[in-house]
Structure formats: structure tokens, C-alpha cells
SELOTI-406539 format. One record per residue (C-alpha): residue number from 0; residue in one letter; x, y, z. Coordinates in steps of 0.05 Angstrom, whole numbers. Example, Ala and Ser with C-alpha at 12.3 -4.5 7.8 and 13.67 -1.06 7.14 Angstrom:
<recs>
resi,resn,c1,c2,c3
0,a,246,-90,156 .
1,s,273,-21,143 .
</recs>
This chain:
<recs>
resi,resn,c1,c2,c3
0,x,-586,-360,170 .
1,x,-578,-295,208 .
2,x,-503,-294,191 .
3,x,-517,-296,117 .
4,x,-575,-247,123 .
5,x,-530,-196,157 .
6,x,-474,-209,107 .
7,x,-513,-208,41 .
8,x,-578,-170,57 .
9,x,-574,-124,117 .
10,x,-505,-102,142 .
11,x,-458,-127,87 .
12,x,-487,-87,28 .
13,x,-488,-24,71 .
14,x,-415,-31,89 .
15,x,-397,-46,16 .
16,x,-433,16,-10 .
17,x,-407,63,43 .
18,x,-335,40,51 .
19,x,-321,0,-13 .
20,x,-269,-45,20 .
21,x,-214,-74,-24 .
22,x,-189,-145,-18 .
23,x,-126,-178,-44 .
24,x,-104,-251,-43 .
25,x,-174,-278,-30 .
26,x,-155,-340,-71 .
27,x,-105,-357,-16 .
28,x,-162,-376,30 .
29,x,-181,-449,18 .
30,x,-248,-457,-16 .
31,x,-265,-515,30 .
32,x,-239,-551,91 .
33,x,-212,-523,157 .
34,x,-164,-464,159 .
35,x,-142,-413,211 .
36,x,-144,-341,189 .
37,x,-94,-303,232 .
38,x,-102,-228,229 .
39,x,-74,-164,258 .
40,x,-123,-127,304 .
41,x,-131,-52,297 .
42,x,-205,-41,312 .
43,x,-269,-74,333 .
44,x,-289,-65,259 .
45,x,-237,-117,237 .
46,x,-286,-175,248 .
47,x,-336,-139,203 .
48,x,-292,-122,143 .
49,x,-248,-184,139 .
50,x,-306,-235,134 .
51,x,-342,-188,86 .
52,x,-289,-202,33 .
53,x,-298,-278,34 .
54,x,-354,-322,9 .
55,x,-342,-372,66 .
56,x,-364,-360,137 .
57,x,-309,-340,187 .
58,x,-323,-356,260 .
59,x,-290,-323,319 .
60,x,-295,-338,394 .
61,x,-324,-286,441 .
62,x,-335,-278,515 .
63,x,-391,-323,541 .
64,x,-422,-263,574 .
65,x,-444,-237,506 .
66,x,-489,-299,500 .
67,x,-516,-304,571 .
68,x,-538,-234,590 .
69,x,-611,-232,615 .
70,x,-669,-193,589 .
71,x,-688,-165,521 .
72,x,-621,-131,512 .
73,x,-586,-197,526 .
74,x,-629,-233,476 .
75,x,-613,-183,420 .
76,x,-540,-184,440 .
77,x,-538,-260,436 .
78,x,-572,-261,368 .
79,x,-526,-207,340 .
80,x,-461,-240,362 .
81,x,-484,-309,341 .
82,x,-510,-283,275 .
83,x,-446,-243,260 .
84,x,-403,-305,264 .
85,x,-382,-311,336 .
86,x,-389,-368,385 .
87,x,-381,-367,461 .
88,x,-317,-392,492 .
89,x,-325,-463,518 .
90,x,-313,-454,592 .
91,x,-313,-529,607 .
92,x,-237,-523,614 .
93,x,-197,-493,670 .
94,x,-191,-423,641 .
95,x,-212,-377,585 .
96,x,-151,-393,542 .
97,x,-166,-468,545 .
98,x,-239,-454,532 .
99,x,-222,-414,470 .
100,x,-179,-472,445 .
101,x,-235,-521,455 .
102,x,-284,-477,417 .
103,x,-234,-465,361 .
104,x,-222,-540,353 .
105,x,-296,-553,346 .
106,x,-301,-502,290 .
107,x,-241,-530,253 .
108,x,-263,-602,264 .
109,x,-327,-583,228 .
110,x,-285,-562,168 .
111,x,-298,-487,177 .
112,x,-255,-424,178 .
113,x,-233,-399,246 .
114,x,-212,-327,255 .
115,x,-161,-308,307 .
116,x,-121,-247,329 .
117,x,-54,-272,354 .
118,x,-38,-206,388 .
119,x,-95,-222,436 .
120,x,-122,-151,439 .
121,x,-128,-90,395 .
122,x,-66,-48,381 .
123,x,-72,19,416 .
124,x,-24,56,370 .
125,x,-28,22,302 .
126,x,36,-19,311 .
127,x,38,-95,307 .
128,x,55,-131,372 .
129,x,83,-198,391 .
130,x,37,-257,378 .
131,x,14,-305,431 .
132,x,29,-378,417 .
133,x,-42,-404,420 .
134,x,-48,-398,345 .
135,x,13,-443,336 .
136,x,-13,-495,384 .
137,x,-80,-494,349 .
138,x,-47,-505,282 .
139,x,-6,-564,306 .
140,x,-62,-597,344 .
141,x,-112,-593,287 .
142,x,-66,-596,227 .
143,x,-103,-537,196 .
144,x,-63,-488,152 .
145,x,-55,-416,175 .
146,x,-74,-361,127 .
147,x,-41,-295,148 .
148,x,-85,-234,140 .
149,x,-76,-159,146 .
150,x,-133,-110,154 .
151,x,-113,-38,141 .
152,x,-153,26,154 .
153,x,-203,0,205 .
154,x,-169,41,259 .
155,x,-188,103,219 .
156,x,-260,80,210 .
157,x,-268,60,283 .
158,x,-209,82,326 .
159,x,-196,51,394 .
160,x,-242,82,446 .
161,x,-290,110,395 .
162,x,-351,82,358 .
163,x,-338,121,294 .
164,x,-277,157,265 .
165,x,-267,182,194 .
166,x,-283,152,127 .
167,x,-230,113,91 .
168,x,-229,53,45 .
169,x,-208,-9,86 .
170,x,-160,-59,54 .
171,x,-157,-133,70 .
172,x,-98,-175,47 .
173,x,-91,-250,52 .
174,x,-24,-285,45 .
175,x,-9,-356,21 .
176,x,-28,-411,71 .
177,x,27,-432,119 .
178,x,36,-506,129 .
179,x,68,-528,195 .
180,x,59,-603,187 .
181,x,135,-610,192 .
182,x,127,-597,267 .
183,x,73,-650,278 .
184,x,75,-678,348 .
185,x,115,-619,376 .
186,x,57,-578,402 .
187,x,86,-580,473 .
188,x,154,-552,453 .
189,x,151,-479,472 .
190,x,210,-461,427 .
191,x,174,-491,367 .
192,x,110,-455,386 .
193,x,147,-389,390 .
194,x,182,-401,324 .
195,x,116,-416,289 .
196,x,82,-356,320 .
197,x,139,-309,299 .
198,x,135,-335,228 .
199,x,60,-321,226 .
200,x,70,-251,255 .
201,x,125,-237,204 .
202,x,77,-253,147 .
203,x,23,-208,179 .
204,x,75,-152,185 .
205,x,94,-161,112 .
206,x,21,-156,90 .
207,x,2,-98,136 .
208,x,67,-58,131 .
209,x,60,-43,205 .
210,x,119,-28,251 .
211,x,132,-90,293 .
212,x,144,-86,368 .
213,x,170,-149,403 .
214,x,128,-143,466 .
215,x,56,-164,480 .
216,x,2,-114,464 .
217,x,-29,-115,533 .
218,x,39,-100,564 .
219,x,49,-43,516 .
220,x,-19,-14,536 .
221,x,1,-18,609 .
222,x,66,18,596 .
223,x,32,72,554 .
224,x,-19,83,610 .
225,x,36,86,662 .
226,x,75,135,620 .
227,x,16,183,617 .
228,x,4,178,692 .
229,x,77,181,713 .
230,x,112,246,735 .
231,x,153,278,680 .
232,x,220,259,711 .
233,x,203,184,708 .
234,x,171,182,639 .
235,x,238,172,604 .
236,x,252,110,646 .
237,x,185,79,627 .
238,x,197,94,554 .
239,x,264,59,559 .
240,x,230,-2,590 .
241,x,179,-4,532 .
242,x,235,-5,480 .
</recs>
């Protein structure tokens, strides 16, 4: 109930009035049944504006710590994240990645929409980075279609490292669902997983019009940080490694 209260009564109307987000291709999101919404990731505001454009609930996974912190602050934090459409990673598995998969499968098995950022982390410079193959494995293991999504302008509203930026009108675009049933039973083939992931990222790139960089976002962040910290004579070598 808190999710719908935030969306339709408290937070949602405020965001609509102030930012007037535009949405395209909403009909590409199935009106019922499980689906994976795979989006680019420019800002922490992405998970506010993308679900705002849909009538169905979109659920993401979040760190378990957001749901287990003690005290009054922890209680409010838990209520906010749960109410805004996030569930804790199921840590019954061996690691966080496996836990995220288990949580995602529960959401899809319940016939709901699951939101995922294949890049794994926010883009630090507005470019689109290589997707991790978890989205492909999830699609094959559950049989759910993948709806590519692009959110544009949220890095202006809430830039990386800042709570607020400048006003702009965010845009959310949804592409036609991608069906990977032709690869059924091949979820352990890493070449198939990479091929599927690249296809998803291509559709996201087409929708977002971002420049694509074929390295992982976390690696790109490390290289960018090293470039700033490195002496001037070695910066060119680091830049060459990034490209």
C-alpha cells in the first residue's frame, strides 16, 4: 500500500508537477505477466522516474543493509525502500550476485515486473557501458521477455555525487519486448549470455542515444579515478588503456 501511496498521492504527483516527465513506448511493457525491464543507469533518480511512467509496479533489488539497519532511522529507511518498490537481496546464496538472482526470480515467478540495470552501477560520465550477463541468465532461466528502457535527463536532475542538480524534463523510452526463447536451455553458455546481453545493450543504446563504451562501468570509474590521481606524464597511458 505504501508503494501506491507514494506513487499516486505523496511523491509521484509532486514529481509529475515539478518535472513533467515524458514517456514513449509505454505500450511495449506487458499489461500483465512477468517481464524484465532493463534500463540504462545515469542517476539515483532513475528508479523514481521510470516506474512513475507505468501503471504496474516495478520492483528492484537493493542491498539488504537498507532493510536491517537498527533504530528509528533504520525503520524509516526500511519502510521507504520497501514502499518505493525495492526488496532486499536474498543472501541465502553464496554471494550477492546469486542473492540478487534469487530475489529477481521470486518477483518474476509472482508475475510481476522486475527492474534491472545491466551496467551494474551508475555511469559516471553519461556514456553507456558494457552490460553484465546476469540479465541474460535471468531471462533464460525464467522465460520472461526483456523490455529495453532508456531514461534520459536524470543525470541533470540528480548528477552523480550530488543530491540535486538542475531542472530538466526527464524522458523515459521503452522498446519492444525482446524474446530469447530460441536460446532455451543454454543459460550456461557464456557466449550465448554475452550475445543476448549485447543485444539488450544495443537496444538501450538506440533508445538513449548514448555513446557506447565496451568496458564495464566499474572499470571505467577506476580508470577515470586513476587518471585524475596519476602524474601528468602517465595520464596518456591510462587514457590509452581506457580506450
